[in-house]
N, C-alpha and C positions, 0 to 999 in steps of 0.2 A: 564522641557524639552518640548519645543513647536516648533519642527522643521517641516518644510514642507515635508522633505524626509520621516520622520517617519509616518506622516499622509498619505502620498502618498502610502507608502508600506503597511500600514494598509488597505487602500482602495483597493489596488491591490490584496492583499492576500484574502480579503473578496470576491472580484469579482471572483478570481480563485476558492475559496471554493464553491461559488454558481454554477460556471460553472461545477466543478467536480460533485457536487450534482445533477445537471440537467442531465449530461451525465450518471451518475449512474442510475438515475430514468428512463431515456429514454432507456438505454441498458437493464435494468431489465425488463421493460414493453414489449419491443420488443422481448426479448428472451422468456419471459413467454407466450406471445400471439402468437408466431410463431408456426406453425404446420408443419414446414419442417423438414429436416434432422438435426441431431446434429452431428457435426464433431469435431474431436480432433486430434491434432498432437502428435506424440510419437517418442521418440528417441530410442525405444526398438530395432528396426530393423536398427540401424545405419550402414551405409556403406554397405548395401546390393547391389549386382550387378544389374544394370538396365537391363530390358529385351530388350529394343530397343537400337540400337547403336546410340551414339551421335557423332557428327563430332569433334573428338579430334585428337591430334597429335599421331604419333606412340609411343608406350611405355607408354601411359597414360591410366589408367583404370578409367572408370566413375562409380560412385556409388551414391546411394541416401543418403541424410543426415538424412532423417526422413520419416516416413510413416504417412499418413493422413487417419484416419479411420472415416467413416460416418455411422450413424445408421438411417435407414429408420423407420418411425413411432416409435420414441423413447418413452420409458416409462417415467412416471412423475419423477421418481428418476433420470433418465438420464438427463432430462431437468433441474432439480434442481442442479445436479452436474455440468452441463454445465454453469449454472448461477454462481455457486460457484467457478468455475475456470476462470471466466471472469471478474467479477465486484468487488470483495472484495477490491482490491487496490484503486479503484476509491472512494469507501466509506471511506476507511481509509484516503486517501488524502484529501477528503472534510472535514472530521472532524479535522484532524491535521491542515489544513490551517485555519479553523474557530478558533481553539484555538490560533494559531499564530497571526491571525488578532486581536483577543481580547487582547492578550498580547501587541501588538504594540500600540493599542489604549490606553491602560493603561499607557504605557511608554510615549506616546505623551502628555497625559493630566496631569499625576501626576509625571512623572520622573521615571528613571530606578531603583532607590534605595529606593523603598517603599515596604511596606508589601504586597500590592496587586500585584505589579509587580513580587515580589519574589514568591508569591503563584501561579501566572499565569505561571511563568517559570517552577515551580515544577510540576504543573498539566500537562503542555505540555510535559515535560520530561517523566512523568509516562505514558502518553498516547502513546508516541512513543516507550518507553521501553516495555510496555505490548502489545500494538497494533501491532507492527511489527511482532513478532513471531506468534501471534494469526492469523493475516491476512495471513501470509505466510503459516501457517498450513491449514487454510480453503482452500486457493487457491491450494496448492500442493496436499492435500489429495483429494479434489474434482476432480482434474485432474487425479490423480492416479486411483481413483475409476472408473471414466468415461472410461479410457483406459481399465481397467480390465473388465468392463461390456461389452465391445465390443470384447475384445481379452482375454479370460480367462487365456491364457498362461502367461500373464503379471501379476506379483504380485501386489496387492493393499495394501497399508498401509500408515501410517503417513509419509508424506513428507512435506518439507518446500520449498517454492519458494519465489523469490524476494530478495531484498537487506537486509539481516539480519544484516549488519553492522550498519544500522540505530539504532539498539538497543544500540550501544555504544554512539551514539549522544544523545539518550534519557537519558541514565545514566549520561552523562556529564551535560545535562540540569538539571536533578534532583539535582546533586551535586552543581552546580552553584546556583540553586534556594535556596537550604539549606544554602549555604554560605552567600548569599544575605540576607536571613531571619535573620541569626545570626548577620550580620552587622547592619541591621535595628534595631534589638533588642538592641544591644550595643549602637548604636547612641541614641536611645530613653532613655536608662538608663543614659547615659552621660548627655543628655539634662535635665533629671529630677533632676540631682544632682547640676546643675548650677543655 
């Protein structure tokens, strides 16, 4: 299978992976080197009444949708939690796109029904299956802890953030990779008997 579209997609996903990696690196270095306030949004005080009147129609009550908390001179742990609640999805995206680009390159050079392509699809599936909840846990728990460090009334604990439905896509890729591996093995057995 030597199509221009597959090669173009492989190059595009590689470029996106590099871009996500650069954004991850830039954001991480910027956040770590910053000596300003650390701010976090929270939905804990959802729909509180605003102190100042807004120009709204009669019978309409204005409320805030979230509170933004900022810490002056944050501790190192707060900086780390800020980093953990900001950049994990960028790192996960960069790694997943890198795996996908590698898979597309294998498909473009060797074809989709080869052992290497099946192994690449299985590896991508496991990465997405395990990486999605892990990344969501790091992001969600970091955010939760950061809010708790600024407002102790808010409980801190394990939380997930992000699209956990990606885990199903990862499991589907693992299953398809295993099915393709079995198909390749059967084809090789059949070719060996002829």
